[in-house]
BALUM-72476 format. One record per atom (N, C-alpha, C, O): residue number from 1; residue in three letters; x, y, z. Coordinates in Angstrom, 1 decimal, always signed. Atoms other than C-alpha are relative to their C-alpha. Layout:
! BALUM-72476
nr	rest	X	Y	Z
NUM	ALA	X	Y	Z
...
END
This chain:
! BALUM-72476
nr	rest	X	Y	Z
1	MET	-1.4	+0.1	+0.0
1	MET	+125.0	+93.8	-25.2
1	MET	+0.4	-0.8	-1.3
1	MET	-0.2	-1.8	-1.7
2	ILE	-0.5	+0.7	+1.2
2	ILE	+127.0	+92.8	-28.4
2	ILE	+1.1	-0.9	+0.4
2	ILE	+2.0	-0.5	+1.2
3	SER	-1.2	+0.8	-0.3
3	SER	+129.3	+89.9	-28.2
3	SER	+0.6	-0.4	-1.3
3	SER	+0.0	-0.4	-2.4
4	LEU	-0.8	+0.3	+1.2
4	LEU	+132.0	+88.9	-30.6
4	LEU	-0.1	-1.5	-0.2
4	LEU	+0.3	-2.3	+0.7
5	GLU	+0.0	+1.4	+0.3
5	GLU	+131.4	+85.6	-32.3
5	GLU	+0.9	-0.2	-1.2
5	GLU	+0.7	+0.3	-2.3
6	LEU	-1.0	+0.2	+1.1
6	LEU	+134.2	+84.3	-34.4
6	LEU	-0.3	-1.3	-0.8
6	LEU	-0.8	-2.3	-0.2
7	GLU	+0.2	+1.1	+0.9
7	GLU	+133.8	+82.0	-37.4
7	GLU	+1.1	-1.1	+0.2
7	GLU	+0.8	-2.3	+0.2
8	THR	-1.1	+0.9	-0.2
8	THR	+137.2	+80.5	-36.8
8	THR	+0.9	+0.6	+1.1
8	THR	+0.9	+1.8	+1.3
9	GLU	-0.9	-0.5	-1.1
9	GLU	+139.7	+80.8	-33.9
9	GLU	+1.1	+0.7	-0.7
9	GLU	+1.8	+0.2	-1.6
10	PRO	-1.2	-0.7	+0.6
10	PRO	+142.3	+83.4	-34.7
10	PRO	+1.3	-0.6	+0.4
10	PRO	+1.4	-1.1	+1.5
11	ALA	-1.3	+0.6	-0.3
11	ALA	+145.8	+82.1	-34.9
11	ALA	+1.1	+0.9	-0.4
11	ALA	+1.2	+1.4	-1.6
12	ALA	-1.1	-0.8	+0.3
12	ALA	+149.0	+84.1	-34.7
12	ALA	+1.0	-0.9	-0.9
12	ALA	+1.1	-2.1	-0.6
13	ALA	-0.9	+0.7	+0.8
13	ALA	+151.6	+83.2	-37.3
13	ALA	+1.4	+0.6	+0.1
13	ALA	+2.4	-0.1	+0.0
14	ALA	-1.3	-0.7	-0.2
14	ALA	+154.4	+85.8	-36.7
14	ALA	-0.2	+1.2	+0.9
14	ALA	-1.3	+1.7	+1.0
15	VAL	+0.1	-1.1	-1.0
15	VAL	+155.2	+88.5	-34.2
15	VAL	+1.2	+0.9	-0.3
15	VAL	+2.3	+0.5	-0.5
16	GLU	-1.0	-1.0	+0.1
16	GLU	+157.2	+91.7	-34.5
16	GLU	-0.2	+1.0	+1.2
16	GLU	-1.3	+1.4	+1.4
17	VAL	+0.1	-1.0	-1.1
17	VAL	+158.0	+94.0	-31.5
17	VAL	+1.0	+1.1	-0.2
17	VAL	+2.2	+0.8	-0.3
18	SER	-0.9	-1.1	+0.2
18	SER	+159.4	+97.4	-32.0
18	SER	+0.1	+0.7	+1.4
18	SER	-0.3	+0.2	+2.4
19	GLU	-0.1	-0.7	-1.3
19	GLU	+160.2	+100.0	-29.3
19	GLU	-1.3	+0.6	+0.4
19	GLU	-1.5	+0.9	+1.6
20	THR	+1.3	-0.6	-0.3
20	THR	+156.6	+101.3	-29.5
20	THR	-1.2	-0.8	-0.4
20	THR	-2.3	-0.5	+0.1
21	GLU	+1.2	+0.8	+0.4
21	GLU	+154.4	+98.6	-31.1
21	GLU	+0.2	-1.5	+0.0
21	GLU	+1.3	-2.0	-0.1
22	LEU	+0.0	+1.4	+0.2
22	LEU	+153.5	+95.0	-31.1
22	LEU	-0.9	-0.3	-1.2
22	LEU	-2.0	+0.1	-1.3
23	THR	+0.7	+0.4	+1.2
23	THR	+152.5	+93.6	-34.5
23	THR	-0.1	-1.5	-0.1
23	THR	+0.9	-2.2	+0.0
24	VAL	+0.2	+1.4	+0.1
24	VAL	+151.0	+90.2	-34.8
24	VAL	-0.7	-0.3	-1.4
24	VAL	-1.7	+0.3	-1.8
25	ARG	+0.5	+0.4	+1.3
25	ARG	+150.5	+88.6	-38.2
25	ARG	-0.8	-1.3	+0.2
25	ARG	-0.3	-2.2	+0.7
26	LEU	+0.9	+1.1	-0.2
26	LEU	+147.6	+86.2	-38.3
26	LEU	+0.1	-1.0	-1.1
26	LEU	+0.5	-0.6	-2.2
27	ALA	-0.1	+1.1	+1.1
27	ALA	+147.5	+82.9	-40.2
27	ALA	-1.0	+0.3	-1.1
27	ALA	-0.7	-0.2	-2.2
28	ASP	+1.0	-0.3	+1.2
28	ASP	+144.5	+84.2	-42.3
28	ASP	+0.5	+1.2	-0.8
28	ASP	-0.3	+1.6	-1.7
29	GLY	-0.6	-1.1	+0.8
29	GLY	+146.7	+87.1	-43.6
29	GLY	-0.2	+1.4	+0.6
29	GLY	+0.4	+2.3	+0.1
30	ARG	+0.2	-1.3	-0.6
30	ARG	+145.5	+89.9	-41.4
30	ARG	+1.2	+0.3	+0.9
30	ARG	+1.9	-0.6	+1.4
31	SER	-1.0	-0.5	-1.0
31	SER	+147.9	+92.0	-39.2
31	SER	-0.7	+0.9	+1.0
31	SER	-1.6	+1.6	+0.6
32	LEU	+0.6	-0.9	-1.1
32	LEU	+147.1	+93.7	-35.9
32	LEU	+1.2	+0.6	+0.7
32	LEU	+2.1	+0.0	+1.1
33	THR	-1.1	-0.8	-0.7
33	THR	+149.3	+96.4	-34.4
33	THR	-0.7	+0.8	+1.1
33	THR	-1.7	+1.5	+1.0
34	VAL	+0.5	-0.7	-1.2
34	VAL	+148.8	+97.7	-30.9
34	VAL	+1.2	+0.7	+0.7
34	VAL	+2.3	+0.3	+0.5
35	PRO	-1.1	-0.7	-0.7
35	PRO	+150.8	+100.1	-28.7
35	PRO	+0.7	-1.0	+1.0
35	PRO	+0.0	-1.7	+1.7
36	LEU	-0.7	+0.9	-0.9
36	LEU	+153.5	+98.3	-26.8
36	LEU	-0.3	+0.4	+1.5
36	LEU	-0.2	-0.5	+2.4
37	ALA	+0.4	-0.4	-1.3
37	ALA	+152.4	+100.3	-23.7
37	ALA	-1.2	-0.8	+0.6
37	ALA	-1.3	-0.8	+1.8
38	TRP	+1.1	+0.8	-0.5
38	TRP	+149.4	+98.0	-23.5
38	TRP	+0.5	-1.2	+0.8
38	TRP	-0.2	-1.8	+1.6
39	TYR	-0.6	+1.1	-0.6
39	TYR	+151.8	+95.3	-22.3
39	TYR	+1.3	+0.4	+0.7
39	TYR	+2.4	+0.3	+0.1
40	PRO	-1.2	-0.6	-0.7
40	PRO	+154.2	+96.8	-19.7
40	PRO	+1.2	-1.0	+0.1
40	PRO	+2.3	-0.5	+0.0
41	ARG	-1.2	+0.9	-0.1
41	ARG	+156.4	+93.7	-19.4
41	ARG	+0.7	+0.0	-1.3
41	ARG	+2.0	+0.0	-1.3
42	LEU	-0.7	-0.1	+1.3
42	LEU	+157.1	+93.8	-23.1
42	LEU	+0.7	+1.4	-0.1
42	LEU	+1.8	+1.5	-0.6
43	ALA	-0.5	-1.4	+0.1
43	ALA	+157.6	+97.6	-22.9
43	ALA	+1.3	+0.1	+0.8
43	ALA	+2.2	+0.9	+0.4
44	HIS	-1.2	-0.1	-0.8
44	HIS	+160.2	+97.1	-20.1
44	HIS	+1.1	-1.0	-0.4
44	HIS	+2.2	-1.0	+0.1
45	GLY	-1.0	+1.0	+0.5
45	GLY	+161.9	+94.2	-21.9
45	GLY	+1.1	+0.6	-0.9
45	GLY	+0.9	+1.6	-1.5
46	THR	-1.0	-0.3	+0.9
46	THR	+165.1	+94.4	-23.8
46	THR	-0.4	-0.4	-1.4
46	THR	-1.2	-1.3	-1.5
47	PRO	+0.3	+0.5	+1.4
47	PRO	+165.1	+94.0	-27.6
47	PRO	+0.2	-1.5	-0.1
47	PRO	-0.6	-2.2	-0.8
48	ALA	-0.3	+1.5	+0.0
48	ALA	+166.6	+90.5	-27.1
48	ALA	-1.2	-0.8	+0.7
48	ALA	-1.6	-1.8	+0.1
49	GLU	+1.1	+0.7	-0.7
49	GLU	+163.9	+89.5	-24.6
49	GLU	-1.3	+0.1	-0.8
49	GLU	-2.1	-0.9	-0.9
50	ARG	+1.2	-0.2	+0.9
50	ARG	+161.1	+90.9	-26.9
50	ARG	+0.1	-0.9	-1.2
50	ARG	-1.0	-1.3	-1.8
51	ALA	-0.1	+0.8	+1.2
51	ALA	+162.5	+89.0	-29.8
51	ALA	-0.1	-1.5	+0.3
51	ALA	-0.3	-2.3	-0.7
52	ASN	+0.1	+1.4	-0.4
52	ASN	+162.4	+85.7	-27.9
52	ASN	-1.4	-0.4	+0.3
52	ASN	-1.8	-0.4	+1.5
53	TRP	+1.4	+0.3	-0.2
53	TRP	+158.8	+84.7	-28.4
53	TRP	-0.2	-1.4	-0.7
53	TRP	+0.6	-1.8	-1.5
54	THR	+0.4	+1.3	+0.6
54	THR	+157.1	+81.4	-29.2
54	THR	-1.5	+0.0	-0.1
54	THR	-2.2	+0.6	+0.7
55	LEU	+1.5	+0.1	+0.1
55	LEU	+153.6	+80.5	-30.4
55	LEU	-0.4	-1.2	+0.8
55	LEU	+0.3	-2.3	+0.9
56	ILE	+0.6	+1.1	-0.8
56	ILE	+151.5	+78.3	-28.1
56	ILE	-1.3	-0.5	-0.7
56	ILE	-2.0	+0.4	-1.2
57	GLY	+1.3	+0.5	+0.5
57	GLY	+148.7	+76.0	-29.3
57	GLY	-0.3	+0.4	-1.4
57	GLY	-1.4	+0.9	-1.7
58	ASN	+0.2	-0.3	+1.4
58	ASN	+149.2	+76.5	-33.0
58	ASN	-0.4	+1.5	-0.2
58	ASN	-1.2	+1.8	-1.1
59	GLY	+0.3	-1.4	+0.2
59	GLY	+149.0	+80.3	-32.6
59	GLY	-1.1	+0.5	+0.9
59	GLY	-1.5	+1.7	+0.7
60	TYR	+1.1	-0.4	-0.9
60	TYR	+146.3	+80.4	-29.9
60	TYR	+0.5	+1.2	+0.9
60	TYR	-0.3	+2.1	+1.3
61	ALA	-0.6	-1.0	-0.9
61	ALA	+148.7	+82.5	-27.8
61	ALA	+1.5	+0.2	-0.3
61	ALA	+2.1	-0.6	-1.0
62	ILE	-1.4	-0.3	+0.2
62	ILE	+152.1	+84.1	-27.8
62	ILE	+0.7	+0.1	+1.4
62	ILE	+0.1	+0.7	+2.3
63	GLU	-0.7	+0.0	-1.3
63	GLU	+154.6	+83.6	-25.0
63	GLU	+1.4	+0.6	-0.2
63	GLU	+2.1	+0.3	-1.1
64	TRP	-1.3	-0.6	-0.1
64	TRP	+157.7	+85.6	-24.1
64	TRP	+0.6	-0.6	+1.3
64	TRP	+0.4	+0.0	+2.4
65	PRO	-0.5	+0.7	-1.2
65	PRO	+159.5	+83.2	-21.6
65	PRO	+0.9	+0.9	+0.8
65	PRO	+0.9	+0.8	+2.1
66	ASP	-1.0	-0.8	-0.8
66	ASP	+162.2	+85.7	-20.6
66	ASP	-0.8	+1.1	+0.8
66	ASP	-0.2	+1.6	+1.8
67	LEU	+0.7	-1.0	-0.6
67	LEU	+159.5	+88.2	-19.6
67	LEU	-1.3	-0.5	+0.8
67	LEU	-2.0	+0.3	+1.4
68	ASP	+1.1	+0.7	-0.6
68	ASP	+156.9	+85.7	-18.2
68	ASP	-1.3	+0.7	-0.5
68	ASP	-2.2	+1.1	+0.3
69	GLU	+1.2	-0.7	+0.6
69	GLU	+154.3	+87.3	-20.6
69	GLU	-0.6	-1.0	-1.0
69	GLU	+0.0	-1.7	-1.8
70	HIS	+0.9	+0.9	+0.9
70	HIS	+151.5	+85.4	-22.4
70	HIS	-1.1	+0.9	-0.5
70	HIS	-1.8	+1.5	+0.3
71	ILE	+1.1	-0.8	+0.5
71	ILE	+149.1	+87.1	-24.7
71	ILE	-0.8	-0.9	-1.0
71	ILE	-0.3	-1.5	-1.9
72	GLY	+0.9	+0.8	+0.8
72	GLY	+146.1	+85.3	-26.2
72	GLY	-0.4	+0.8	-1.3
72	GLY	-0.6	+2.0	-1.2
73	THR	+0.3	-0.6	+1.3
73	THR	+145.4	+86.0	-29.9
73	THR	-1.4	+0.5	+0.0
73	THR	-1.6	+1.6	-0.5
74	GLU	+1.4	-0.5	-0.1
74	GLU	+141.7	+86.3	-29.3
74	GLU	-0.2	+1.2	+0.8
74	GLU	-0.9	+2.2	+0.4
75	GLY	+0.1	-1.2	-0.9
75	GLY	+142.1	+88.8	-26.5
75	GLY	+0.7	+1.2	-0.7
75	GLY	+0.2	+2.3	-0.6
76	LEU	-0.7	-1.1	+0.8
76	LEU	+144.5	+90.8	-28.7
76	LEU	-1.0	+0.6	-1.0
76	LEU	-1.1	+1.8	-1.2
77	LEU	+0.9	-0.4	+1.0
77	LEU	+141.9	+90.9	-31.4
77	LEU	-1.2	+0.8	+0.6
77	LEU	-1.8	+1.7	+0.0
78	ALA	+1.2	-0.7	-0.7
78	ALA	+139.2	+92.0	-28.9
78	ALA	+0.5	+1.3	+0.6
78	ALA	-0.4	+2.0	+1.2
79	GLY	-0.4	-1.3	-0.6
79	GLY	+141.4	+94.9	-27.8
79	GLY	+0.3	+0.0	+1.5
79	GLY	+0.3	+1.0	+2.1
80	ARG	-0.2	+0.1	-1.5
80	ARG	+142.2	+93.6	-24.3
80	ARG	+1.5	+0.3	+0.2
80	ARG	+2.4	-0.3	-0.3
81	ARG	-1.4	-0.4	-0.5
81	ARG	+145.3	+95.2	-22.7
81	ARG	+0.4	-1.0	+1.1
81	ARG	-0.4	-1.8	+1.5
82	SER	-0.5	+0.8	-1.2
82	SER	+147.4	+93.5	-20.0
82	SER	-0.9	+0.3	+1.2
82	SER	-1.3	+1.4	+1.5
83	GLY	+0.8	-0.1	-1.2
83	GLY	+145.3	+92.8	-17.0
83	GLY	+0.8	+0.0	+1.3
83	GLY	+0.3	-0.1	+2.4
84	GLU	-0.9	+0.1	-1.1
84	GLU	+148.3	+92.8	-14.7
84	GLU	-0.2	+1.2	+0.9
84	GLU	-0.3	+2.3	+0.4
85	SER	+0.2	-1.1	-1.0
85	SER	+147.9	+94.9	-11.5
85	SER	+1.3	+0.8	+0.1
85	SER	+2.4	+0.3	-0.2
86	GLU	-1.1	-0.9	-0.2
86	GLU	+150.2	+97.8	-10.8
86	GLU	+1.0	-0.6	+1.0
86	GLU	+2.2	-0.5	+0.9
87	GLN	-0.8	+0.6	-1.0
87	GLN	+151.4	+96.0	-7.7
87	GLN	+0.8	-1.2	-0.5
87	GLN	+2.0	-1.3	-0.2
88	SER	-0.7	+1.2	+0.6
88	SER	+152.3	+92.8	-9.6
88	SER	+1.1	+0.5	-0.9
88	SER	+2.2	-0.1	-0.9
89	LEU	-1.1	-0.5	+0.9
89	LEU	+154.2	+94.8	-12.2
89	LEU	+1.1	+0.6	+0.8
89	LEU	+2.3	+0.4	+0.4
90	ARG	-1.0	-0.5	-0.8
90	ARG	+156.1	+96.6	-9.5
90	ARG	+0.9	-1.1	+0.6
90	ARG	+2.1	-0.9	+0.6
91	ARG	-0.8	+1.2	-0.5
91	ARG	+157.2	+93.3	-7.9
91	ARG	+0.8	-0.6	-1.1
91	ARG	+2.0	-0.9	-0.8
92	TRP	-0.7	+0.6	+1.1
92	TRP	+158.2	+92.0	-11.3
92	TRP	+1.2	+0.9	-0.3
92	TRP	+2.3	+0.4	-0.6
93	LEU	-1.1	-0.9	+0.3
93	LEU	+160.3	+95.1	-12.0
93	LEU	+1.1	+0.0	+1.1
93	LEU	+2.3	+0.1	+0.7
94	GLU	-1.0	+0.1	-1.1
94	GLU	+162.0	+94.9	-8.6
94	GLU	+0.8	-1.2	-0.1
94	GLU	+2.0	-1.2	+0.1
95	GLN	-0.7	+1.2	+0.2
95	GLN	+162.9	+91.3	-9.2
95	GLN	+1.0	+0.1	-1.2
95	GLN	+2.1	-0.4	-1.1
96	ARG	-0.9	-0.2	+1.2
96	ARG	+164.5	+92.3	-12.6
96	ARG	+1.2	+0.8	+0.4
96	ARG	+2.3	+0.6	-0.2
97	ARG	-1.2	-0.9	-0.4
97	ARG	+166.7	+94.9	-10.8
97	ARG	+0.9	-0.7	+0.9
97	ARG	+2.1	-0.2	+1.0
98	ARG	-0.9	+0.6	-1.0
98	ARG	+168.1	+92.5	-8.3
98	ARG	+1.1	-0.8	-0.8
98	ARG	+0.8	-1.5	-1.7
99	PRO	-1.1	+0.8	+0.6
99	PRO	+171.5	+91.1	-9.2
99	PRO	-0.1	-1.5	+0.4
99	PRO	-0.5	-1.8	+1.5
100	ASP	+0.1	+1.5	-0.3
100	ASP	+171.7	+87.3	-9.4
100	ASP	+1.1	-0.4	+0.9
100	ASP	+1.2	-1.6	+1.3
END
């Protein structure tokens, strides 16, 4: 089994979210783009919700507070998609549809 060993911890520096892609610019100058479909909460979010992100732990992770989504930079580099279950996503979508 091959394991990924990193020389330094990857750190996100900037984030862009389009209708179809999530792009994360790393502090070391690299950029990583993945399909937005990998993260259903982001895919179901509005442009304003997707634009409201913050870096956690000096870029260790990215948080979208309006969508209750957190993505670790190392997991993103390793190609890990959202681990949320279909049932959990359905509950979250139902809550979003309810009027306040």
